[in-house]
Residue frames as qw, qx, qy, qz and C-alpha x, y, z in Angstrom:
[[0.010, 0.489, 0.296, -0.820, -29.31, -116.93, -152.98],
 [0.427, 0.718, 0.548, 0.039, -32.11, -115.52, -155.09],
 [0.361, 0.309, 0.222, 0.851, -31.30, -112.86, -157.68],
 [0.007, -0.135, -0.302, 0.944, -32.27, -109.32, -156.68],
 [0.451, -0.059, -0.301, -0.838, -35.49, -109.07, -158.77],
 [0.637, -0.224, -0.716, -0.181, -36.71, -112.52, -157.72],
 [0.373, -0.189, -0.662, 0.622, -35.83, -111.72, -154.10],
 [0.171, 0.015, 0.126, -0.977, -37.83, -108.50, -154.20],
 [0.603, -0.154, -0.474, -0.623, -40.86, -110.37, -155.48],
 [0.615, -0.215, -0.739, 0.169, -40.46, -112.98, -152.76],
 [0.187, -0.110, -0.480, 0.850, -40.09, -110.25, -150.12],
 [0.363, -0.064, -0.108, -0.923, -43.20, -108.48, -151.42],
 [0.648, -0.202, -0.653, -0.337, -45.14, -111.74, -151.32],
 [0.481, -0.222, -0.703, 0.474, -44.17, -112.25, -147.66],
 [0.024, -0.092, -0.291, 0.952, -45.09, -108.69, -146.72],
 [0.449, -0.151, -0.364, -0.802, -48.54, -109.05, -148.30],
 [0.522, -0.328, -0.786, 0.049, -49.51, -111.66, -145.71],
 [0.363, -0.780, -0.126, -0.494, -51.50, -110.20, -142.77],
 [0.788, -0.519, -0.155, 0.292, -48.72, -110.17, -140.18],
 [0.006, 0.949, -0.313, 0.029, -45.60, -108.27, -139.15],
 [0.927, 0.162, -0.170, 0.294, -42.19, -109.72, -139.99],
 [0.467, -0.792, 0.232, 0.318, -38.99, -109.06, -138.10],
 [0.336, 0.787, -0.469, -0.218, -35.87, -108.35, -140.09],
 [0.233, -0.406, 0.884, 0.001, -34.26, -111.59, -138.93],
 [0.664, 0.273, 0.661, -0.219, -37.31, -113.62, -139.99],
 [0.614, 0.753, 0.005, -0.235, -37.25, -112.10, -143.46],
 [0.097, 0.727, -0.669, -0.123, -33.50, -112.62, -143.72],
 [0.453, -0.175, 0.871, -0.075, -33.91, -116.29, -142.81],
 [0.695, 0.487, 0.479, -0.226, -36.73, -116.81, -145.33],
 [0.540, 0.826, -0.103, -0.120, -34.80, -115.08, -148.11],
 [0.902, -0.096, 0.080, 0.414, -31.41, -116.53, -147.11],
 [0.379, 0.669, -0.073, 0.636, -29.78, -113.11, -146.95],
 [0.369, -0.097, -0.496, 0.780, -28.42, -110.80, -144.27],
 [0.057, -0.766, -0.536, 0.352, -30.61, -108.34, -142.31],
 [0.107, -0.542, 0.190, 0.812, -28.73, -105.52, -144.06],
 [0.025, 0.057, 0.757, 0.651, -29.84, -106.87, -147.45],
 [0.051, -0.624, -0.780, 0.021, -33.43, -107.01, -146.16],
 [0.094, -0.733, -0.229, 0.634, -33.22, -103.34, -145.16],
 [0.068, -0.342, 0.480, 0.805, -31.88, -102.43, -148.60],
 [0.011, -0.279, -0.859, -0.429, -34.60, -104.41, -150.34],
 [0.054, -0.711, -0.631, 0.306, -37.27, -102.74, -148.20],
 [0.054, -0.632, 0.063, 0.770, -35.96, -99.36, -149.33],
 [0.034, -0.064, 0.724, 0.686, -36.15, -100.49, -152.97],
 [0.035, -0.530, -0.840, -0.116, -39.81, -101.47, -152.49],
 [0.075, -0.740, -0.367, 0.559, -40.54, -98.08, -150.94],
 [0.045, -0.446, 0.359, 0.819, -38.99, -96.31, -153.92],
 [0.034, -0.148, -0.844, -0.515, -41.26, -98.41, -156.16],
 [0.411, -0.303, -0.173, -0.842, -44.29, -97.08, -154.32],
 [0.666, -0.332, -0.667, -0.049, -44.99, -99.88, -151.84],
 [0.315, -0.728, 0.218, -0.568, -45.82, -98.47, -148.36],
 [0.766, -0.088, -0.582, 0.258, -43.65, -100.74, -146.22],
 [0.375, -0.815, 0.142, -0.418, -43.91, -99.66, -142.58],
 [0.690, 0.119, -0.594, 0.395, -41.19, -100.50, -140.10],
 [0.528, -0.803, 0.031, -0.274, -41.02, -100.28, -136.30],
 [0.334, 0.554, -0.657, 0.387, -37.88, -100.32, -134.21],
 [0.537, -0.467, 0.493, -0.500, -37.17, -102.26, -131.06],
 [0.242, -0.221, 0.943, -0.060, -37.07, -105.85, -129.90],
 [0.461, 0.401, 0.771, -0.180, -40.63, -106.47, -131.06],
 [0.303, 0.652, -0.140, -0.681, -40.39, -104.28, -134.14],
 [0.557, 0.118, 0.765, 0.302, -40.71, -105.42, -137.70],
 [0.103, 0.182, -0.456, -0.865, -41.99, -104.75, -141.20],
 [0.389, 0.479, 0.770, -0.165, -45.50, -104.81, -142.63],
 [0.143, 0.235, 0.531, 0.801, -47.13, -103.62, -145.82],
 [0.137, 0.478, 0.489, -0.717, -49.57, -100.77, -145.26],
 [0.403, 0.723, 0.553, 0.097, -52.18, -99.07, -147.38],
 [0.338, -0.184, 0.188, 0.904, -50.90, -96.35, -149.68],
 [0.311, 0.532, 0.106, -0.780, -52.49, -93.58, -151.72],
 [0.599, 0.421, -0.451, -0.510, -52.32, -95.69, -154.88],
 [0.949, -0.068, 0.260, -0.164, -52.87, -99.38, -155.52],
 [0.043, -0.625, 0.735, 0.261, -49.52, -101.09, -156.17],
 [0.660, 0.195, -0.658, -0.306, -49.19, -104.34, -158.12],
 [0.746, -0.370, 0.407, -0.376, -50.29, -107.39, -156.13],
 [0.225, 0.352, -0.903, -0.105, -48.66, -110.79, -156.04],
 [0.829, -0.092, 0.160, -0.527, -51.06, -113.72, -156.06],
 [0.306, -0.261, 0.912, 0.085, -50.32, -117.40, -155.66],
 [0.133, -0.068, -0.848, -0.509, -52.00, -119.96, -157.93],
 [0.111, -0.519, -0.837, 0.137, -55.06, -120.53, -155.75],
 [0.008, -0.622, -0.275, 0.733, -55.56, -116.79, -155.17],
 [0.088, 0.285, -0.482, -0.824, -55.28, -116.01, -158.90],
 [0.156, -0.258, -0.889, -0.346, -57.91, -118.63, -159.77],
 [0.113, -0.592, -0.698, 0.387, -60.22, -117.43, -156.99],
 [0.024, 0.553, 0.037, -0.832, -59.98, -113.78, -158.07],
 [0.106, 0.117, -0.668, -0.727, -60.53, -114.65, -161.74],
 [0.165, -0.410, -0.885, -0.148, -63.64, -116.72, -161.02],
 [0.104, -0.621, -0.517, 0.580, -64.92, -114.00, -158.68],
 [0.050, 0.419, -0.206, -0.883, -64.48, -111.33, -161.35],
 [0.159, -0.102, -0.796, -0.575, -66.32, -113.40, -163.93],
 [0.169, -0.546, -0.807, 0.150, -69.16, -113.84, -161.48],
 [0.081, -0.602, -0.268, 0.748, -69.22, -110.12, -160.66],
 [0.000, 0.157, -0.488, -0.859, -69.31, -109.23, -164.35],
 [0.343, -0.303, -0.698, -0.551, -72.74, -110.80, -164.59],
 [0.227, -0.293, -0.768, 0.523, -73.86, -109.99, -161.07],
 [0.103, -0.781, -0.608, -0.101, -76.51, -107.79, -159.55],
 [0.313, -0.660, -0.113, 0.674, -74.46, -104.68, -158.76],
 [0.464, 0.843, 0.253, 0.099, -75.21, -101.94, -161.25],
 [0.152, 0.956, -0.243, 0.060, -72.22, -100.22, -162.81],
 [0.518, -0.608, 0.595, 0.089, -69.66, -102.80, -161.71],
 [0.903, 0.281, 0.322, 0.048, -69.85, -105.03, -164.80],
 [0.553, 0.797, -0.152, 0.189, -67.52, -102.90, -166.94],
 [0.168, -0.786, 0.554, -0.216, -64.91, -102.55, -164.19],
 [0.804, -0.228, 0.542, -0.092, -65.08, -106.30, -163.50],
 [0.856, 0.472, 0.176, 0.112, -64.56, -107.11, -167.18],
 [0.302, 0.870, -0.327, 0.214, -61.64, -104.69, -167.40],
 [0.404, -0.639, 0.626, -0.192, -59.92, -106.18, -164.35],
 [0.891, 0.033, 0.448, -0.066, -60.67, -109.70, -165.59],
 [0.730, 0.672, -0.050, 0.115, -59.09, -108.97, -168.98],
 [0.076, 0.824, -0.511, 0.233, -55.92, -107.67, -167.33],
 [0.610, -0.440, 0.627, -0.202, -55.67, -110.64, -165.01],
 [0.913, 0.218, 0.343, -0.037, -56.32, -113.31, -167.63],
 [0.555, 0.793, -0.239, 0.077, -53.70, -111.74, -169.90],
 [0.066, 0.694, -0.662, 0.275, -50.95, -112.44, -167.35],
 [0.855, -0.264, 0.359, -0.265, -52.19, -115.79, -166.07],
 [0.155, -0.413, 0.863, 0.247, -49.73, -118.63, -166.69],
 [0.520, 0.099, -0.642, -0.554, -51.05, -121.14, -169.25],
 [0.301, -0.124, -0.930, 0.169, -51.62, -123.82, -166.59],
 [0.090, 0.350, 0.582, -0.729, -53.86, -121.49, -164.57],
 [0.396, 0.269, -0.224, -0.849, -55.64, -120.16, -167.64],
 [0.430, -0.007, -0.842, -0.327, -56.54, -123.74, -168.58],
 [0.155, -0.270, -0.850, 0.425, -57.96, -124.38, -165.09],
 [0.211, 0.381, 0.288, -0.853, -60.08, -121.23, -165.13],
 [0.425, 0.229, -0.471, -0.738, -61.31, -121.80, -168.69],
 [0.325, -0.100, -0.935, -0.098, -62.25, -125.38, -167.88],
 [0.017, -0.346, -0.722, 0.600, -64.24, -124.23, -164.86],
 [0.304, 0.435, 0.107, -0.841, -66.15, -121.54, -166.75],
 [0.363, 0.211, -0.672, -0.610, -66.62, -123.57, -169.96],
 [0.428, -0.156, -0.883, -0.118, -68.12, -126.59, -168.22],
 [0.031, -0.353, -0.669, 0.653, -70.21, -124.68, -165.67],
 [0.105, -0.489, -0.561, -0.660, -73.74, -123.61, -166.53],
 [0.055, 0.095, 0.490, -0.865, -75.50, -121.00, -164.42],
 [0.051, 0.612, 0.788, 0.034, -79.24, -121.12, -163.90],
 [0.070, 0.374, 0.146, 0.913, -80.56, -117.76, -165.15],
 [0.109, 0.209, 0.590, -0.772, -82.62, -115.76, -162.67],
 [0.226, 0.621, 0.751, -0.002, -86.36, -115.64, -163.13],
 [0.147, 0.378, 0.287, 0.868, -87.53, -112.82, -165.30],
 [0.150, -0.618, -0.587, 0.501, -89.13, -110.13, -163.19],
 [0.213, 0.858, 0.372, 0.284, -90.94, -106.95, -164.09],
 [0.200, -0.973, 0.107, -0.043, -88.83, -104.80, -161.80],
 [0.566, 0.570, -0.497, 0.328, -85.04, -104.48, -161.90],
 [0.820, -0.553, -0.124, 0.084, -83.02, -105.97, -159.05],
 [0.648, 0.346, -0.215, 0.644, -79.68, -104.31, -159.67],
 [0.484, -0.813, -0.203, 0.251, -78.14, -102.34, -156.82],
 [0.300, 0.872, -0.208, 0.327, -75.94, -99.26, -157.07],
 [0.746, -0.018, -0.442, 0.497, -72.57, -100.04, -155.41],
 [0.113, 0.370, -0.260, 0.885, -72.41, -96.49, -154.02],
 [0.633, -0.473, -0.096, -0.605, -75.73, -97.08, -152.24],
 [0.896, -0.210, -0.374, 0.113, -74.34, -100.26, -150.66],
 [0.545, 0.147, -0.373, 0.737, -71.26, -98.44, -149.38],
 [0.210, -0.460, 0.093, -0.858, -73.43, -95.62, -148.02],
 [0.801, -0.415, -0.200, -0.383, -75.66, -98.07, -146.16],
 [0.849, -0.071, -0.393, 0.346, -72.68, -100.03, -144.86],
 [0.299, 0.317, -0.316, 0.843, -71.02, -96.85, -143.58],
 [0.466, -0.480, 0.017, -0.743, -74.22, -95.84, -141.79],
 [0.901, -0.295, -0.307, -0.080, -74.37, -99.29, -140.17],
 [0.706, 0.094, -0.375, 0.594, -70.77, -98.97, -139.07],
 [0.155, 0.262, -0.242, 0.921, -71.11, -95.42, -137.73],
 [0.107, -0.519, -0.780, 0.334, -74.59, -95.93, -136.18],
 [0.080, 0.212, -0.060, -0.972, -76.08, -93.04, -138.16],
 [0.480, 0.502, 0.623, -0.360, -79.79, -92.76, -138.87],
 [0.143, -0.007, 0.639, 0.755, -80.93, -92.66, -142.48],
 [0.480, 0.532, 0.381, -0.584, -83.94, -91.19, -144.26],
 [0.036, -0.173, 0.751, 0.636, -84.85, -92.53, -147.67],
 [0.691, 0.195, -0.055, -0.694, -87.82, -93.13, -149.96],
 [0.234, -0.143, 0.961, 0.023, -88.86, -96.78, -150.03],
 [0.630, 0.127, -0.348, -0.683, -91.15, -98.48, -152.51],
 [0.522, -0.164, 0.776, -0.313, -92.74, -101.47, -150.80],
 [0.159, 0.079, 0.934, 0.309, -94.03, -104.59, -152.51],
 [0.087, 0.598, 0.767, 0.214, -97.01, -103.71, -154.67],
 [0.098, -0.751, -0.282, 0.589, -96.90, -100.04, -153.67],
 [0.496, 0.761, 0.300, 0.294, -97.48, -97.49, -156.42],
 [0.108, 0.894, -0.179, 0.397, -95.60, -94.69, -154.66],
 [0.592, 0.123, -0.563, 0.564, -92.55, -94.56, -152.43],
 [0.493, -0.828, -0.217, -0.155, -92.90, -93.60, -148.77],
 [0.143, 0.728, -0.480, 0.469, -90.37, -91.76, -146.64],
 [0.874, -0.356, -0.318, 0.091, -88.76, -93.99, -144.01],
 [0.077, -0.801, 0.458, -0.377, -86.59, -92.97, -141.07],
 [0.964, -0.129, -0.233, 0.008, -84.45, -95.88, -139.86],
 [0.376, -0.737, 0.562, 0.004, -81.53, -96.98, -137.72],
 [0.807, 0.406, -0.407, -0.135, -79.48, -99.26, -140.03],
 [0.694, -0.543, 0.464, -0.086, -77.74, -102.34, -138.59],
 [0.535, -0.228, 0.756, 0.299, -76.77, -104.99, -141.16],
 [0.556, 0.475, -0.383, -0.564, -76.67, -105.69, -144.89],
 [0.674, -0.060, 0.734, -0.052, -77.55, -109.23, -145.96],
 [0.342, 0.431, -0.594, -0.587, -76.81, -110.64, -149.41],
 [0.661, 0.117, 0.713, -0.202, -79.10, -113.44, -150.62],
 [0.639, 0.421, 0.564, 0.310, -78.35, -114.53, -154.18],
 [0.334, 0.430, 0.290, 0.787, -78.86, -111.54, -156.47],
 [0.269, -0.828, -0.287, -0.400, -80.66, -109.51, -153.82],
 [0.325, 0.162, -0.507, 0.782, -79.47, -107.31, -150.98],
 [0.442, -0.725, -0.487, -0.206, -81.43, -106.53, -147.82],
 [0.103, 0.449, -0.404, 0.791, -81.02, -103.94, -145.08],
 [0.509, -0.527, -0.663, 0.157, -81.99, -104.83, -141.52],
 [0.096, 0.327, -0.168, 0.925, -83.01, -101.65, -139.70],
 [0.076, -0.499, -0.704, 0.499, -85.10, -100.34, -136.83],
 [0.033, 0.564, 0.463, 0.683, -87.94, -98.31, -138.33],
 [0.097, -0.088, -0.473, 0.871, -88.42, -95.34, -136.00],
 [0.424, -0.073, -0.163, -0.888, -91.84, -94.47, -137.46],
 [0.783, -0.163, -0.465, -0.379, -93.20, -97.98, -136.86],
 [0.436, -0.599, 0.555, -0.377, -91.17, -98.68, -133.70],
 [0.927, -0.037, 0.365, -0.078, -90.23, -102.13, -134.97],
 [0.392, -0.371, 0.684, 0.490, -87.62, -104.04, -136.95],
 [0.705, 0.621, 0.118, -0.322, -87.99, -104.01, -140.72],
 [0.610, -0.138, 0.597, 0.503, -86.17, -105.67, -143.63],
 [0.384, 0.786, -0.011, -0.484, -85.77, -103.46, -146.70],
 [0.808, 0.309, 0.347, 0.362, -84.86, -104.64, -150.19],
 [0.345, -0.518, 0.167, 0.764, -81.95, -102.41, -151.22],
 [0.222, 0.177, 0.611, 0.739, -83.02, -102.22, -154.88],
 [0.113, -0.753, -0.588, -0.272, -86.24, -100.54, -153.67],
 [0.403, -0.698, -0.217, 0.550, -84.42, -97.95, -151.54],
 [0.364, 0.885, 0.107, 0.270, -84.10, -94.48, -153.01],
 [0.484, 0.416, -0.335, 0.693, -80.98, -92.33, -152.54],
 [0.456, -0.546, -0.536, 0.454, -80.66, -91.47, -148.81],
 [0.009, -0.959, -0.146, -0.242, -81.52, -87.91, -147.89],
 [0.634, 0.116, -0.281, 0.711, -78.37, -85.97, -147.02],
 [0.185, 0.512, -0.808, 0.223, -76.81, -85.36, -144.67],
 [0.552, -0.188, -0.811, 0.045, -77.09, -88.54, -142.65],
 [0.518, -0.733, -0.216, -0.385, -79.07, -88.28, -139.46],
 [0.308, -0.726, 0.500, -0.358, -77.85, -88.18, -135.87],
 [0.330, 0.251, -0.901, 0.127, -76.06, -91.12, -134.30],
 [0.776, -0.371, -0.113, -0.497, -78.05, -93.67, -132.34],
 [0.373, -0.448, 0.772, -0.254, -77.33, -96.10, -129.53],
 [0.427, 0.140, -0.825, -0.343, -77.33, -99.64, -130.99],
 [0.783, -0.200, 0.229, -0.542, -80.13, -101.99, -129.94],
 [0.484, -0.183, 0.854, 0.047, -79.84, -105.77, -129.60],
 [0.287, 0.171, -0.682, -0.651, -80.46, -107.36, -132.98],
 [0.781, -0.059, 0.047, -0.619, -83.78, -109.21, -133.44],
 [0.998, -0.006, 0.062, 0.008, -81.82, -112.43, -134.03],
 [0.462, -0.644, 0.495, 0.356, -78.15, -113.29, -133.61],
 [0.473, 0.078, 0.733, 0.483, -78.31, -115.13, -136.94],
 [0.274, 0.563, 0.045, -0.778, -79.32, -112.19, -139.14],
 [0.204, 0.216, -0.759, -0.580, -79.09, -114.26, -142.34],
 [0.082, -0.302, -0.950, 0.021, -81.66, -116.73, -140.98],
 [0.110, 0.553, 0.472, -0.678, -83.82, -113.84, -139.77],
 [0.271, 0.463, -0.292, -0.792, -83.91, -112.29, -143.23],
 [0.202, 0.067, -0.886, -0.413, -84.49, -115.57, -145.05],
 [0.004, 0.409, 0.878, -0.249, -87.43, -116.45, -142.80],
 [0.165, 0.604, 0.297, -0.721, -88.98, -113.02, -143.11],
 [0.237, 0.412, -0.479, -0.738, -88.50, -112.73, -146.86],
 [0.136, -0.048, -0.951, -0.275, -89.81, -116.22, -147.53],
 [0.000, 0.474, 0.827, -0.303, -92.90, -115.82, -145.36],
 [0.107, 0.366, 0.060, -0.922, -93.83, -112.35, -146.63],
 [0.402, 0.137, -0.480, -0.768, -95.68, -113.52, -149.80],
 [0.036, -0.155, -0.984, 0.083, -97.43, -116.47, -148.14],
 [0.453, -0.269, -0.283, -0.801, -101.17, -116.38, -148.74],
 [0.844, -0.371, -0.281, -0.266, -101.84, -119.36, -146.46],
 [0.068, 0.539, -0.699, 0.465, -100.20, -119.94, -143.08],
 [0.861, -0.311, -0.325, -0.239, -100.45, -122.84, -140.66],
 [0.272, -0.607, 0.670, -0.332, -99.12, -124.16, -137.40],
 [0.866, 0.119, -0.444, -0.198, -98.30, -127.87, -137.81],
 [0.633, -0.557, 0.513, -0.164, -97.43, -130.35, -135.06],
 [0.674, 0.455, -0.577, -0.074, -94.74, -132.79, -136.26],
 [0.886, -0.426, 0.153, -0.099, -94.09, -136.03, -134.38],
 [0.824, 0.265, -0.158, 0.476, -90.32, -135.83, -134.61],
 [0.523, -0.554, -0.139, 0.632, -87.57, -134.04, -132.62],
 [0.183, 0.946, 0.059, -0.262, -87.10, -130.39, -133.51],
 [0.269, -0.631, 0.575, 0.445, -83.44, -130.97, -134.44],
 [0.458, 0.119, 0.816, 0.333, -84.40, -133.61, -137.02],
 [0.347, 0.793, 0.500, -0.023, -87.16, -131.46, -138.49],
 [0.031, -0.908, 0.152, 0.389, -84.86, -128.44, -138.72],
 [0.382, -0.356, 0.701, 0.485, -82.35, -130.48, -140.75],
 [0.364, 0.376, 0.792, 0.316, -85.07, -131.33, -143.30],
 [0.126, 0.891, 0.428, -0.084, -86.60, -127.86, -143.32],
 [0.479, 0.373, 0.066, 0.792, -84.89, -125.08, -145.30],
 [0.181, -0.286, -0.357, 0.870, -84.59, -121.74, -143.50],
 [0.208, 0.001, -0.274, -0.939, -86.96, -120.17, -146.01],
 [0.414, -0.297, -0.784, -0.354, -89.75, -122.67, -145.23],
 [0.566, -0.689, -0.222, -0.395, -90.52, -121.55, -141.68],
 [0.095, -0.586, 0.633, -0.497, -89.50, -121.94, -138.06],
 [0.734, -0.155, -0.661, -0.021, -89.31, -124.98, -135.80],
 [0.326, -0.577, 0.431, -0.612, -90.02, -124.99, -132.05],
 [0.340, 0.041, -0.928, 0.147, -89.52, -128.01, -129.77],
 [0.660, -0.475, -0.144, -0.564, -92.48, -129.25, -127.70],
 [0.781, -0.488, 0.382, -0.072, -90.81, -132.25, -126.08],
 [0.402, -0.458, 0.716, 0.341, -88.10, -134.75, -127.01],
 [0.374, 0.146, 0.848, 0.346, -90.16, -136.32, -129.78],
 [0.228, 0.777, 0.581, 0.078, -92.50, -133.53, -130.88],
 [0.257, -0.231, 0.091, 0.934, -92.08, -130.12, -132.51],
 [0.323, 0.787, 0.450, -0.271, -94.21, -127.36, -133.99],
 [0.421, 0.072, 0.429, 0.796, -93.56, -125.86, -137.43],
 [0.226, 0.761, 0.240, -0.559, -94.79, -122.38, -138.33],
 [0.333, -0.071, 0.666, 0.664, -94.97, -122.41, -142.11],
 [0.457, 0.630, 0.274, -0.565, -97.04, -121.39, -145.10],
 [0.401, 0.077, 0.714, 0.569, -97.47, -121.47, -148.85],
 [0.183, -0.019, -0.359, -0.915, -99.47, -119.99, -151.71],
 [0.705, -0.199, -0.274, -0.623, -102.35, -122.36, -150.89],
 [0.702, -0.348, 0.521, -0.337, -103.43, -125.07, -148.47],
 [0.956, 0.280, 0.049, -0.070, -103.16, -127.64, -151.29],
 [0.532, 0.667, -0.433, 0.291, -99.52, -126.76, -151.96],
 [0.244, -0.598, 0.614, -0.453, -98.67, -126.93, -148.27],
 [0.894, -0.119, 0.308, -0.301, -100.42, -130.31, -147.91],
 [0.891, 0.413, -0.153, 0.108, -98.25, -131.78, -150.67],
 [0.291, 0.700, -0.499, 0.419, -95.10, -130.29, -149.21],
 [0.562, -0.539, 0.465, -0.421, -95.71, -131.63, -145.69],
 [0.993, 0.044, 0.054, -0.093, -95.52, -135.16, -147.04],
 [0.664, 0.565, -0.357, 0.334, -91.83, -134.57, -147.77],
 [0.314, -0.747, 0.433, -0.394, -90.97, -134.12, -144.08],
 [0.584, 0.204, -0.781, 0.085, -90.71, -137.87, -143.64],
 [0.067, -0.040, -0.783, 0.617, -92.57, -137.84, -140.29],
 [0.134, -0.635, -0.756, -0.086, -96.13, -138.02, -139.01],
 [0.056, 0.075, -0.124, 0.988, -97.81, -134.67, -138.49],
 [0.001, -0.610, -0.749, 0.257, -101.06, -133.21, -137.16],
 [0.051, 0.154, 0.243, 0.956, -102.96, -130.45, -138.98],
 [0.171, -0.596, -0.785, -0.006, -106.26, -130.72, -137.08],
 [0.162, -0.598, -0.293, 0.728, -105.90, -127.12, -135.89],
 [0.160, 0.395, -0.326, -0.844, -106.36, -125.94, -139.49],
 [0.678, 0.352, 0.577, -0.289, -109.62, -127.28, -141.01],
 [0.576, 0.742, -0.154, -0.306, -108.75, -126.01, -144.50],
 [0.142, 0.607, -0.779, -0.074, -105.34, -127.71, -144.46],
 [0.472, -0.082, 0.847, -0.231, -106.83, -130.89, -142.95],
 [0.728, 0.507, 0.303, -0.347, -109.35, -131.05, -145.80],
 [0.491, 0.734, -0.427, -0.195, -106.57, -130.73, -148.39],
 [0.144, -0.447, 0.879, -0.081, -104.54, -133.47, -146.65],
 [0.644, 0.172, 0.685, -0.293, -107.58, -135.80, -146.82],
 [0.681, 0.668, 0.003, -0.299, -108.05, -135.04, -150.51],
 [0.265, 0.700, -0.658, -0.082, -104.38, -135.71, -151.18],
 [0.389, -0.261, 0.863, -0.189, -104.47, -138.96, -149.17],
 [0.743, 0.375, 0.470, -0.293, -107.42, -140.24, -151.23],
 [0.565, 0.748, -0.271, -0.219, -105.64, -139.32, -154.46],
 [0.020, 0.580, -0.814, 0.029, -102.55, -141.26, -153.36],
 [0.573, -0.020, 0.776, -0.261, -104.66, -144.26, -152.37],
 [0.754, 0.563, 0.197, -0.276, -106.29, -144.27, -155.81],
 [0.371, 0.760, -0.520, -0.123, -102.89, -143.98, -157.44],
 [0.144, -0.408, 0.891, -0.133, -101.74, -147.05, -155.47],
 [0.523, -0.048, -0.736, -0.427, -104.88, -148.99, -156.43],
 [0.207, -0.165, -0.854, 0.447, -106.16, -149.29, -152.85],
 [0.233, 0.460, 0.457, -0.725, -109.23, -147.07, -153.23],
 [0.463, 0.567, 0.654, 0.192, -112.02, -146.94, -155.85],
 [0.212, 0.045, 0.248, 0.944, -111.76, -144.18, -158.44],
 [0.257, 0.493, 0.433, -0.709, -114.46, -141.54, -158.14],
 [0.465, 0.551, 0.650, 0.240, -117.04, -141.46, -160.91],
 [0.219, 0.069, 0.216, 0.949, -116.76, -138.58, -163.28]]
């Protein structure tokens, strides 16, 4: 039989799993009597752990949420995961969370067993993060703004806020029905129905001003513009800055093209079993011409004279590079 202190820790660990335990199940796991389980549950309650119990044949014990955060028991894998997550959050894109993350990380690393501390240190020491591109505008997001937006999505409450669009000098007032938050790397996006424009819009959260209070009236949810909201945002965000767009016929099945095409590069539509159409774009026709060669399939760009001209230029350059075409005179 486990000693009392070790048994309490084992009992607490069992209760922290997302299920309800009967007294007999806990007694069997701890190798004690149901009476001892009841006594141990009372000890945990006196220590501040909100252990809820229900009577009856299907009754049992579960750990609920209390008014204060009690100590948590983590297994080895959970401790490593939380430590790595805190280190990531300490250098993340949420404004004001870095100090709290570092404080929690310091407390956790202080009590990590040496074997786990070595694993975490090895992971962080021999991992190099690619720094984000330097941008003129900040991309940090206030955590309180995220929770406000998430609550409005959950409660189906309209929001009014000032939004500074790309390249806009001044912010404009927007009235929206919020639906989902999407995290993409260091950026956060809000998918919402813009009531003023009667259409779906994707808003960068770091460009959203504090919502006007109080929140607006509740709304009846609409069907989302795409069941895969992450793909919807990535396509929209990637295509927004395109200066040149094209519709390209690819002589390959849509499923194969989709596997080679990142979500941010465009959309793929099947034509028949061996043909598909790609809606894509780039900064220029020359850039897109070079990129299309990476698809690994024949394609047709005759519908876009500018792109077709760039493909011909690129083909001649490749032929000269391979020594199969004469070099043009300077």
